[in-house]
C-alpha positions in Angstrom: -61.2 -28.3 19.3 -60.4 -27.9 15.6 -64.0 -27.1 14.7 -64.1 -24.2 17.1 -60.7 -22.7 15.9 -61.7 -22.3 12.3 -64.6 -19.9 12.7 -62.7 -17.8 15.2 -59.7 -17.5 12.9 -62.0 -16.5 10.1 -63.6 -13.8 12.2 -60.3 -12.5 13.3 -59.0 -12.4 9.8 -62.2 -10.7 8.6 -61.9 -8.0 11.2 -58.2 -7.3 10.3 -59.0 -7.3 6.6 -61.9 -4.9 7.2 -59.7 -2.5 9.1 -57.1 -2.6 6.4 -59.7 -2.0 3.7 -61.2 0.9 5.7 -57.7 2.4 6.0 -57.1 2.1 2.3 -60.4 3.6 1.5 -59.8 6.6 3.9 -56.4 7.2 2.2 -58.0 7.2 -1.2 -60.8 9.6 -0.1 -58.2 12.0 1.3 -56.1 11.8 -1.9 -59.2 12.3 -4.1 -60.8 15.1 -2.0 -57.6 17.1 -1.2 -57.4 19.0 -4.5 -61.1 19.7 -4.5 -61.7 20.8 -1.0 -60.7 24.2 0.5 -57.4 24.2 2.2 -58.9 24.2 5.7 -61.1 21.2 5.1 -58.2 19.3 3.4 -56.0 20.0 6.5 -58.8 18.8 8.8 -59.4 15.7 6.8 -55.7 14.9 6.8 -55.3 15.6 10.5 -58.3 13.3 11.2 -56.6 10.5 9.2 -53.4 11.1 11.1 -55.3 10.9 14.4 -56.9 7.6 13.4 -53.5 6.2 12.3 -52.0 7.4 15.6 -54.6 5.4 17.5 -54.4 2.2 15.5 -50.6 2.2 14.9 -49.4 1.2 18.4 -51.7 -1.8 18.3 -50.4 -3.2 15.0 -47.2 -4.7 16.5 -49.1 -6.9 19.1 -51.7 -7.8 16.5 -49.0 -9.0 14.1 -47.2 -10.9 16.8 -50.5 -12.7 17.7 -51.1 -13.5 14.0 -47.6 -15.0 13.7 -48.0 -17.1 16.8 -51.4 -18.2 15.6 -50.0 -19.1 12.2 -47.2 -21.2 13.8 -49.8 -23.0 16.0 -52.0 -23.6 13.0 -49.1 -25.2 11.1 -48.2 -27.4 14.1 -51.8 -28.5 14.6 -52.3 -29.1 10.9 -49.3 -31.5 10.7 -50.6 -33.8 13.4 
């Protein structure tokens, strides 16, 4: 059981870390390009970021709850 749990946990953490990294990169791109782009393009880029954040934001609470429960189970299994 324990051998199957490690790779799954690693993959889940990799996916979450990748999503966070993509979000940070998108924020940096918006911050860098906003002064350079024309006003309309900057607004479009910002509204695209807001749309992406609006899609992902509602899912963050359940994802964090699952991560907390997973961490608690991992600690309990690790102590046995």
